[in-house]
N, CA, C and O atoms as CSV, one atom per row, in Angstrom:
chain,resi,resn,atom,element,x,y,z
A,1,UNK,N,N,0.844,-1.187,0.000
A,1,UNK,CA,C,0.000,0.000,0.000
A,1,UNK,C,C,0.883,1.243,0.000
A,1,UNK,O,O,1.765,1.401,0.844
A,2,UNK,N,N,0.625,2.113,-0.962
A,2,UNK,CA,C,1.407,3.338,-1.086
A,2,UNK,C,C,0.869,4.398,-0.131
A,2,UNK,O,O,-0.340,4.540,0.053
A,3,UNK,N,N,1.785,5.126,0.463
A,3,UNK,CA,C,1.423,6.185,1.397
A,3,UNK,C,C,1.551,7.521,0.675
A,3,UNK,O,O,2.564,7.781,0.026
A,4,UNK,N,N,0.544,8.359,0.783
A,4,UNK,CA,C,0.589,9.699,0.210
A,4,UNK,C,C,1.206,10.632,1.240
A,4,UNK,O,O,0.506,11.235,2.054
A,5,UNK,N,N,2.521,10.739,1.190
A,5,UNK,CA,C,3.247,11.550,2.160
A,5,UNK,C,C,2.827,13.014,2.060
A,5,UNK,O,O,2.682,13.696,3.075
A,6,UNK,N,N,2.633,13.491,0.835
A,6,UNK,CA,C,2.234,14.882,0.649
A,6,UNK,C,C,0.928,15.205,1.351
A,6,UNK,O,O,0.789,16.269,1.955
A,7,UNK,N,N,-0.029,14.289,1.275
A,7,UNK,CA,C,-1.318,14.511,1.935
A,7,UNK,C,C,-1.138,14.599,3.440
A,7,UNK,O,O,-1.761,15.437,4.091
A,8,UNK,N,N,-0.303,13.753,3.992
A,8,UNK,CA,C,-0.071,13.779,5.434
A,8,UNK,C,C,0.626,15.070,5.859
A,8,UNK,O,O,0.299,15.644,6.898
A,9,UNK,N,N,1.582,15.522,5.057
A,9,UNK,CA,C,2.268,16.776,5.377
A,9,UNK,C,C,1.308,17.959,5.304
A,9,UNK,O,O,1.300,18.815,6.189
A,10,UNK,N,N,0.493,18.004,4.239
A,10,UNK,CA,C,-0.476,19.097,4.100
A,10,UNK,C,C,-1.456,19.100,5.260
A,10,UNK,O,O,-1.777,20.156,5.806
A,11,UNK,N,N,-1.930,17.924,5.635
A,11,UNK,CA,C,-2.904,17.818,6.719
A,11,UNK,C,C,-2.355,18.423,8.013
A,11,UNK,O,O,-3.099,19.024,8.788
A,12,UNK,N,N,-1.070,18.264,8.236
A,12,UNK,CA,C,-0.469,18.763,9.465
A,12,UNK,C,C,-0.254,20.262,9.514
A,12,UNK,O,O,-0.134,20.835,10.597
A,13,UNK,N,N,-0.202,20.909,8.353
A,13,UNK,CA,C,0.138,22.338,8.356
A,13,UNK,C,C,-0.885,23.253,7.692
A,13,UNK,O,O,-0.765,24.474,7.794
A,14,UNK,N,N,-1.872,22.703,7.026
A,14,UNK,CA,C,-2.771,23.558,6.243
A,14,UNK,C,C,-3.520,24.572,7.113
A,14,UNK,O,O,-3.744,25.700,6.676
A,15,UNK,N,N,-3.905,24.198,8.317
A,15,UNK,CA,C,-4.606,25.158,9.171
A,15,UNK,C,C,-3.704,26.346,9.504
A,15,UNK,O,O,-4.173,27.483,9.560
A,16,UNK,N,N,-2.436,26.096,9.721
A,16,UNK,CA,C,-1.503,27.199,9.999
A,16,UNK,C,C,-1.251,28.029,8.742
A,16,UNK,O,O,-1.012,29.233,8.834
A,17,UNK,N,N,-1.302,27.401,7.580
A,17,UNK,CA,C,-1.177,28.156,6.334
A,17,UNK,C,C,-2.371,29.084,6.154
A,17,UNK,O,O,-2.211,30.213,5.690
A,18,UNK,N,N,-3.564,28.623,6.515
A,18,UNK,CA,C,-4.753,29.479,6.473
A,18,UNK,C,C,-4.563,30.661,7.421
A,18,UNK,O,O,-4.823,31.805,7.047
A,19,UNK,N,N,-4.114,30.393,8.635
A,19,UNK,CA,C,-3.863,31.481,9.583
A,19,UNK,C,C,-2.825,32.449,9.035
A,19,UNK,O,O,-2.977,33.664,9.165
A,20,UNK,N,N,-1.778,31.920,8.428
A,20,UNK,CA,C,-0.735,32.767,7.868
A,20,UNK,C,C,-1.248,33.678,6.767
A,20,UNK,O,O,-0.886,34.853,6.711
A,21,UNK,N,N,-2.098,33.137,5.880
A,21,UNK,CA,C,-2.668,33.958,4.821
A,21,UNK,C,C,-3.606,35.019,5.395
A,21,UNK,O,O,-3.606,36.165,4.946
A,22,UNK,N,N,-4.395,34.633,6.379
A,22,UNK,CA,C,-5.343,35.578,6.971
A,22,UNK,C,C,-4.664,36.611,7.869
A,22,UNK,O,O,-5.241,37.666,8.134
A,23,UNK,N,N,-3.466,36.331,8.334
A,23,UNK,CA,C,-2.767,37.258,9.229
A,23,UNK,C,C,-2.444,38.576,8.532
A,23,UNK,O,O,-2.371,39.618,9.184
A,24,UNK,N,N,-2.251,38.541,7.227
A,24,UNK,CA,C,-1.901,39.773,6.527
A,24,UNK,C,C,-3.112,40.660,6.272
A,24,UNK,O,O,-2.993,41.885,6.298
A,25,UNK,N,N,-4.293,40.053,6.023
A,25,UNK,CA,C,-5.505,40.830,5.809
A,25,UNK,C,C,-6.717,39.905,5.795
A,25,UNK,O,O,-6.594,38.733,5.441
A,26,UNK,N,N,-7.882,40.416,6.175
A,26,UNK,CA,C,-9.098,39.610,6.068
A,26,UNK,C,C,-9.329,39.220,4.607
A,26,UNK,O,O,-9.062,40.006,3.698
A,27,UNK,N,N,-9.812,38.037,4.397
A,27,UNK,CA,C,-9.961,37.488,3.049
A,27,UNK,C,C,-11.263,36.719,2.955
A,27,UNK,O,O,-11.684,36.087,3.924
A,28,UNK,N,N,-11.901,36.764,1.803
A,28,UNK,CA,C,-13.126,35.987,1.635
A,28,UNK,C,C,-12.773,34.585,1.134
A,28,UNK,O,O,-11.692,34.350,0.595
A,29,UNK,N,N,-13.715,33.667,1.328
A,29,UNK,CA,C,-13.456,32.249,1.110
A,29,UNK,C,C,-12.892,31.899,-0.248
A,29,UNK,O,O,-11.909,31.163,-0.332
A,30,UNK,N,N,-13.489,32.407,-1.320
A,30,UNK,CA,C,-13.022,32.046,-2.659
A,30,UNK,C,C,-11.583,32.498,-2.878
A,30,UNK,O,O,-10.773,31.751,-3.426
A,31,UNK,N,N,-11.269,33.699,-2.459
A,31,UNK,CA,C,-9.915,34.239,-2.606
A,31,UNK,C,C,-8.921,33.395,-1.798
A,31,UNK,O,O,-7.818,33.106,-2.260
A,32,UNK,N,N,-9.319,33.015,-0.619
A,32,UNK,CA,C,-8.473,32.190,0.233
A,32,UNK,C,C,-8.252,30.811,-0.396
A,32,UNK,O,O,-7.135,30.294,-0.400
A,33,UNK,N,N,-9.324,30.228,-0.923
A,33,UNK,CA,C,-9.185,28.900,-1.535
A,33,UNK,C,C,-8.281,28.955,-2.761
A,33,UNK,O,O,-7.491,28.038,-2.984
A,34,UNK,N,N,-8.385,30.008,-3.554
A,34,UNK,CA,C,-7.519,30.137,-4.730
A,34,UNK,C,C,-6.037,30.172,-4.333
A,34,UNK,O,O,-5.198,29.555,-4.990
A,35,UNK,N,N,-5.728,30.890,-3.266
A,35,UNK,CA,C,-4.339,30.963,-2.798
A,35,UNK,C,C,-3.839,29.595,-2.350
A,35,UNK,O,O,-2.679,29.250,-2.575
A,36,UNK,N,N,-4.710,28.818,-1.718
A,36,UNK,CA,C,-4.318,27.499,-1.216
A,36,UNK,C,C,-4.280,26.449,-2.327
A,36,UNK,O,O,-3.369,25.622,-2.365
A,37,UNK,N,N,-5.257,26.477,-3.225
A,37,UNK,CA,C,-5.293,25.524,-4.338
A,37,UNK,C,C,-4.092,25.743,-5.253
A,37,UNK,O,O,-3.448,24.782,-5.673
A,38,UNK,N,N,-3.792,26.991,-5.560
A,38,UNK,CA,C,-2.683,27.290,-6.481
A,38,UNK,C,C,-1.337,26.824,-5.932
A,38,UNK,O,O,-0.402,26.583,-6.696
A,39,UNK,N,N,-1.240,26.699,-4.622
A,39,UNK,CA,C,-0.004,26.231,-3.988
A,39,UNK,C,C,-0.057,24.730,-3.680
A,39,UNK,O,O,0.886,24.179,-3.114
A,40,UNK,N,N,-1.144,24.080,-4.049
A,40,UNK,CA,C,-1.267,22.647,-3.832
A,40,UNK,C,C,-1.523,22.242,-2.391
A,40,UNK,O,O,-1.260,21.102,-2.012
A,41,UNK,N,N,-2.036,23.165,-1.584
A,41,UNK,CA,C,-2.262,22.862,-0.174
A,41,UNK,C,C,-3.640,22.273,0.098
A,41,UNK,O,O,-3.820,21.540,1.070
A,42,UNK,N,N,-4.625,22.592,-0.762
A,42,UNK,CA,C,-5.939,21.952,-0.693
A,42,UNK,C,C,-6.357,21.601,-2.114
A,42,UNK,O,O,-5.833,22.146,-3.085
A,43,UNK,N,N,-7.315,20.677,-2.218
A,43,UNK,CA,C,-7.759,20.228,-3.533
A,43,UNK,C,C,-8.786,21.164,-4.157
A,43,UNK,O,O,-8.778,21.381,-5.369
A,44,UNK,N,N,-9.674,21.722,-3.327
A,44,UNK,CA,C,-10.745,22.566,-3.855
A,44,UNK,C,C,-11.317,23.437,-2.744
A,44,UNK,O,O,-10.963,23.296,-1.574
A,45,UNK,N,N,-12.207,24.335,-3.140
A,45,UNK,CA,C,-12.853,25.210,-2.162
A,45,UNK,C,C,-13.666,24.397,-1.158
A,45,UNK,O,O,-13.836,24.819,-0.014
A,46,UNK,N,N,-14.164,23.248,-1.572
A,46,UNK,CA,C,-14.927,22.393,-0.665
A,46,UNK,C,C,-14.103,21.888,0.503
A,46,UNK,O,O,-14.646,21.562,1.559
A,47,UNK,N,N,-12.809,21.823,0.321
A,47,UNK,CA,C,-11.896,21.412,1.392
A,47,UNK,C,C,-11.699,22.527,2.405
A,47,UNK,O,O,-11.433,22.266,3.579
A,48,UNK,N,N,-11.829,23.767,1.954
A,48,UNK,CA,C,-11.542,24.923,2.806
A,48,UNK,C,C,-12.563,25.134,3.914
A,48,UNK,O,O,-12.189,25.419,5.052
A,49,UNK,N,N,-13.830,24.999,3.603
A,49,UNK,CA,C,-14.852,25.376,4.577
A,49,UNK,C,C,-14.850,24.536,5.852
A,49,UNK,O,O,-15.080,25.091,6.926
A,50,UNK,N,N,-14.604,23.237,5.790
A,50,UNK,CA,C,-14.458,22.497,7.056
A,50,UNK,C,C,-13.263,22.988,7.884
A,50,UNK,O,O,-13.321,23.004,9.114
A,51,UNK,N,N,-12.197,23.383,7.216
A,51,UNK,CA,C,-11.023,23.926,7.918
A,51,UNK,C,C,-11.405,25.230,8.613
A,51,UNK,O,O,-11.090,25.430,9.786
A,52,UNK,N,N,-12.081,26.112,7.886
A,52,UNK,CA,C,-12.503,27.381,8.483
A,52,UNK,C,C,-13.465,27.152,9.639
A,52,UNK,O,O,-13.406,27.865,10.641
A,53,UNK,N,N,-14.346,26.171,9.516
A,53,UNK,CA,C,-15.273,25.860,10.619
A,53,UNK,C,C,-14.519,25.417,11.862
A,53,UNK,O,O,-14.848,25.833,12.973
A,54,UNK,N,N,-13.501,24.566,11.677
A,54,UNK,CA,C,-12.690,24.127,12.827
A,54,UNK,C,C,-11.965,25.306,13.459
A,54,UNK,O,O,-11.931,25.436,14.682
A,55,UNK,N,N,-11.390,26.156,12.632
A,55,UNK,CA,C,-10.657,27.311,13.148
A,55,UNK,C,C,-11.587,28.267,13.890
A,55,UNK,O,O,-11.206,28.838,14.911
A,56,UNK,N,N,-12.796,28.439,13.383
A,56,UNK,CA,C,-13.772,29.292,14.084
A,56,UNK,C,C,-14.183,28.661,15.404
A,56,UNK,O,O,-14.282,29.354,16.416
A,57,UNK,N,N,-14.425,27.352,15.406
A,57,UNK,CA,C,-14.830,26.659,16.639
A,57,UNK,C,C,-13.741,26.743,17.701
A,57,UNK,O,O,-14.036,26.755,18.896
A,58,UNK,N,N,-12.484,26.800,17.270
A,58,UNK,CA,C,-11.362,26.894,18.198
A,58,UNK,C,C,-11.078,28.336,18.605
A,58,UNK,O,O,-10.200,28.584,19.431
A,59,UNK,N,N,-11.803,29.276,18.038
A,59,UNK,CA,C,-11.606,30.683,18.364
A,59,UNK,C,C,-10.387,31.309,17.713
A,59,UNK,O,O,-9.911,32.351,18.162
A,60,UNK,N,N,-9.875,30.683,16.654
A,60,UNK,CA,C,-8.676,31.189,15.992
A,60,UNK,C,C,-8.994,32.131,14.838
A,60,UNK,O,O,-8.155,32.931,14.423
A,61,UNK,N,N,-10.223,32.024,14.325
A,61,UNK,CA,C,-10.665,32.824,13.186
A,61,UNK,C,C,-12.075,33.320,13.477
A,61,UNK,O,O,-12.866,32.621,14.110
A,62,UNK,N,N,-12.385,34.516,13.020
A,62,UNK,CA,C,-13.755,35.024,13.080
A,62,UNK,C,C,-14.159,35.427,11.661
A,62,UNK,O,O,-13.320,35.498,10.764
A,63,UNK,N,N,-15.433,35.683,11.472
A,63,UNK,CA,C,-15.909,36.057,10.142
A,63,UNK,C,C,-16.849,37.253,10.236
A,63,UNK,O,O,-17.419,37.543,11.289
A,64,UNK,N,N,-16.992,37.930,9.116
A,64,UNK,CA,C,-17.919,39.047,9.005
A,64,UNK,C,C,-18.322,39.178,7.548
A,64,UNK,O,O,-17.596,38.742,6.654
A,65,UNK,N,N,-19.470,39.774,7.310
A,65,UNK,CA,C,-19.946,39.981,5.940
A,65,UNK,C,C,-19.605,41.389,5.488
A,65,UNK,O,O,-19.689,42.349,6.254
A,66,UNK,N,N,-19.215,41.486,4.213
A,66,UNK,CA,C,-18.885,42.790,3.623
A,66,UNK,C,C,-19.553,42.866,2.258
A,66,UNK,O,O,-19.512,41.910,1.483
A,67,UNK,N,N,-20.162,43.996,1.970
A,67,UNK,CA,C,-20.816,44.190,0.688
A,67,UNK,C,C,-19.795,44.122,-0.436
A,67,UNK,O,O,-18.686,44.640,-0.302
A,68,UNK,N,N,-20.156,43.495,-1.530
A,68,UNK,CA,C,-19.277,43.352,-2.684
A,68,UNK,C,C,-19.755,44.259,-3.811
A,68,UNK,O,O,-20.957,44.457,-3.987
A,69,UNK,N,N,-18.816,44.807,-4.568
A,69,UNK,CA,C,-19.166,45.611,-5.743
A,69,UNK,C,C,-19.651,44.722,-6.885
A,69,UNK,O,O,-20.328,45.187,-7.802
A,70,UNK,N,N,-19.294,43.426,-6.820
A,70,UNK,CA,C,-19.579,42.510,-7.920
A,70,UNK,C,C,-20.728,41.552,-7.618
A,70,UNK,O,O,-20.785,40.474,-8.209
A,71,UNK,N,N,-21.635,41.906,-6.727
A,71,UNK,CA,C,-22.745,41.009,-6.437
A,71,UNK,C,C,-23.117,41.027,-4.973
A,71,UNK,O,O,-22.999,42.052,-4.303
A,72,UNK,N,N,-23.578,39.863,-4.469
A,72,UNK,CA,C,-23.997,39.798,-3.064
A,72,UNK,C,C,-22.822,39.981,-2.112
A,72,UNK,O,O,-21.661,39.919,-2.517
A,73,UNK,N,N,-23.141,40.204,-0.849
A,73,UNK,CA,C,-22.077,40.381,0.143
A,73,UNK,C,C,-21.256,39.106,0.265
A,73,UNK,O,O,-21.729,38.009,-0.033
A,74,UNK,N,N,-20.041,39.273,0.701
A,74,UNK,CA,C,-19.107,38.155,0.858
A,74,UNK,C,C,-18.772,37.980,2.324
A,74,UNK,O,O,-18.722,38.945,3.087
A,75,UNK,N,N,-18.546,36.742,2.703
A,75,UNK,CA,C,-18.113,36.445,4.068
A,75,UNK,C,C,-16.588,36.497,4.085
A,75,UNK,O,O,-15.918,35.766,3.356
A,76,UNK,N,N,-16.063,37.363,4.921
A,76,UNK,CA,C,-14.620,37.498,5.089
A,76,UNK,C,C,-14.204,36.823,6.394
A,76,UNK,O,O,-14.982,36.730,7.344
A,77,UNK,N,N,-12.975,36.361,6.413
A,77,UNK,CA,C,-12.411,35.707,7.587
A,77,UNK,C,C,-11.178,36.474,8.019
A,77,UNK,O,O,-10.434,37.002,7.193
A,78,UNK,N,N,-10.973,36.529,9.336
A,78,UNK,CA,C,-9.783,37.190,9.877
A,78,UNK,C,C,-9.294,36.405,11.090
A,78,UNK,O,O,-10.051,35.668,11.721
A,79,UNK,N,N,-8.029,36.579,11.395
A,79,UNK,CA,C,-7.412,35.893,12.523
A,79,UNK,C,C,-7.759,36.654,13.801
A,79,UNK,O,O,-7.692,37.883,13.836
A,80,UNK,N,N,-8.123,35.929,14.833
A,80,UNK,CA,C,-8.386,36.531,16.142
A,80,UNK,C,C,-7.055,36.697,16.881
A,80,UNK,O,O,-6.015,36.238,16.410
A,81,UNK,N,N,-7.099,37.351,18.033
A,81,UNK,CA,C,-5.884,37.467,18.854
A,81,UNK,C,C,-5.365,36.080,19.244
A,81,UNK,O,O,-4.159,35.836,19.226
A,82,UNK,N,N,-6.275,35.183,19.593
A,82,UNK,CA,C,-5.873,33.814,19.927
A,82,UNK,C,C,-5.220,33.153,18.725
A,82,UNK,O,O,-4.229,32.436,18.871
A,83,UNK,N,N,-5.768,33.390,17.538
A,83,UNK,CA,C,-5.187,32.846,16.320
A,83,UNK,C,C,-3.797,33.383,16.051
A,83,UNK,O,O,-2.911,32.642,15.625
A,84,UNK,N,N,-3.601,34.685,16.300
A,84,UNK,CA,C,-2.266,35.282,16.134
A,84,UNK,C,C,-1.263,34.634,17.098
A,84,UNK,O,O,-0.121,34.367,16.726
A,85,UNK,N,N,-1.695,34.388,18.320
A,85,UNK,CA,C,-0.798,33.748,19.290
A,85,UNK,C,C,-0.438,32.337,18.837
A,85,UNK,O,O,0.722,31.935,18.920
A,86,UNK,N,N,-1.431,31.582,18.356
A,86,UNK,CA,C,-1.164,30.222,17.872
A,86,UNK,C,C,-0.211,30.241,16.683
A,86,UNK,O,O,0.688,29.406,16.588
A,87,UNK,N,N,-0.410,31.193,15.779
A,87,UNK,CA,C,0.462,31.313,14.613
A,87,UNK,C,C,1.886,31.653,15.040
A,87,UNK,O,O,2.841,31.133,14.464
A,88,UNK,N,N,2.039,32.505,16.023
A,88,UNK,CA,C,3.373,32.848,16.534
A,88,UNK,C,C,4.054,31.610,17.110
A,88,UNK,O,O,5.235,31.375,16.856
A,89,UNK,N,N,3.318,30.828,17.879
A,89,UNK,CA,C,3.874,29.591,18.450
A,89,UNK,C,C,4.291,28.651,17.328
A,89,UNK,O,O,5.375,28.070,17.377
A,90,UNK,N,N,3.442,28.497,16.318
A,90,UNK,CA,C,3.776,27.622,15.190
A,90,UNK,C,C,5.044,28.108,14.491
A,90,UNK,O,O,5.936,27.314,14.190
A,91,UNK,N,N,5.120,29.410,14.234
A,91,UNK,CA,C,6.302,29.955,13.553
A,91,UNK,C,C,7.573,29.702,14.350
A,91,UNK,O,O,8.616,29.392,13.775
A,92,UNK,N,N,7.493,29.831,15.656
A,92,UNK,CA,C,8.666,29.594,16.496
A,92,UNK,C,C,9.114,28.139,16.435
A,92,UNK,O,O,10.309,27.855,16.524
A,93,UNK,N,N,8.180,27.229,16.286
A,93,UNK,CA,C,8.506,25.803,16.285
A,93,UNK,C,C,8.780,25.254,14.891
A,93,UNK,O,O,9.506,24.270,14.750
A,94,UNK,N,N,8.209,25.874,13.857
A,94,UNK,CA,C,8.329,25.338,12.509
A,94,UNK,C,C,9.768,25.353,11.999
A,94,UNK,O,O,10.234,24.343,11.471
A,95,UNK,N,N,10.477,26.457,12.139
A,95,UNK,CA,C,11.845,26.558,11.620
A,95,UNK,C,C,12.757,25.475,12.171
A,95,UNK,O,O,13.355,24.730,11.395
A,96,UNK,N,N,12.880,25.366,13.490
A,96,UNK,CA,C,13.728,24.316,14.045
A,96,UNK,C,C,13.263,22.906,13.639
A,96,UNK,O,O,14.093,22.039,13.363
A,97,UNK,N,N,11.963,22.678,13.602
A,97,UNK,CA,C,11.429,21.375,13.216
A,97,UNK,C,C,11.804,21.044,11.769
A,97,UNK,O,O,12.290,19.950,11.483
A,98,UNK,N,N,11.574,21.996,10.863
A,98,UNK,CA,C,11.878,21.775,9.447
A,98,UNK,C,C,13.376,21.540,9.239
A,98,UNK,O,O,13.763,20.685,8.443
A,99,UNK,N,N,14.219,22.294,9.949
A,99,UNK,CA,C,15.669,22.094,9.826
A,99,UNK,C,C,16.076,20.706,10.312
A,99,UNK,O,O,16.910,20.045,9.692
A,100,UNK,N,N,15.488,20.269,11.419
A,100,UNK,CA,C,15.815,18.945,11.956
A,100,UNK,C,C,15.412,17.846,10.979
A,100,UNK,O,O,16.186,16.924,10.724
A,101,UNK,N,N,14.216,17.943,10.440
A,101,UNK,CA,C,13.758,16.940,9.472
A,101,UNK,C,C,14.674,16.954,8.250
A,101,UNK,O,O,15.056,15.897,7.750
A,102,UNK,N,N,15.023,18.127,7.775
A,102,UNK,CA,C,15.895,18.217,6.608
A,102,UNK,C,C,17.275,17.639,6.893
A,102,UNK,O,O,17.873,17.013,6.017
A,103,UNK,N,N,17.789,17.839,8.103
A,103,UNK,CA,C,19.083,17.246,8.469
A,103,UNK,C,C,19.025,15.723,8.396
A,103,UNK,O,O,20.001,15.077,8.013
A,104,UNK,N,N,17.881,15.154,8.764
A,104,UNK,CA,C,17.743,13.702,8.821
A,104,UNK,C,C,17.433,13.114,7.451
A,104,UNK,O,O,18.026,12.105,7.070
A,105,UNK,N,N,16.516,13.724,6.702
A,105,UNK,CA,C,16.082,13.116,5.449
A,105,UNK,C,C,16.516,13.885,4.205
A,105,UNK,O,O,16.234,13.455,3.086
A,106,UNK,N,N,17.189,15.002,4.383
A,106,UNK,CA,C,17.628,15.798,3.236
A,106,UNK,C,C,18.633,15.044,2.387
A,106,UNK,O,O,19.221,14.062,2.840
A,107,UNK,N,N,18.830,15.492,1.175
A,107,UNK,CA,C,19.718,14.816,0.236
A,107,UNK,C,C,21.169,14.812,0.696
A,107,UNK,O,O,21.936,13.932,0.306
A,108,UNK,N,N,21.554,15.776,1.514
A,108,UNK,CA,C,22.942,15.838,1.992
A,108,UNK,C,C,23.150,15.073,3.292
A,108,UNK,O,O,24.257,15.052,3.830
A,109,UNK,N,N,22.081,14.436,3.806
A,109,UNK,CA,C,22.233,13.710,5.081
A,109,UNK,C,C,22.933,12.382,4.833
A,109,UNK,O,O,22.926,11.855,3.720
A,110,UNK,N,N,23.549,11.841,5.912
A,110,UNK,CA,C,24.303,10.589,5.747
A,110,UNK,C,C,23.457,9.414,5.319
A,110,UNK,O,O,23.975,8.311,5.147
C-alpha cells in the first residue's frame, strides 16, 4: 500500500497556512481557496470550509460579511488574537522542526 506523504504533510500544516494567509488581511473564502489551491495545499474550495469551521470553533478565526461591488455580500475571515498567538507559536517551532527533518532526510544527510 502506497502512502501519500504529501497529503499527510499538508494535513499537518494547512490550518496554519490558512492562519498565515489571513494574518496579513481579512480574506473571503473564494480568494483564500484560490491561494491554497494554487499552492497545492488543498484540492478545492470544498476542502476549505471544514477547515474554516474548525478554526472558528477553536476561536482562531472570526468572520464578518462585507458588501461586494460585484454582487452579493461576501463572508470574510480574519485571525483573532488567539489565532495570532497560535500562529506565533507555530512559527517559532516550525523553523527548528523543518531544519531537523531536513538534516535527517535531506539529500545531503548521511
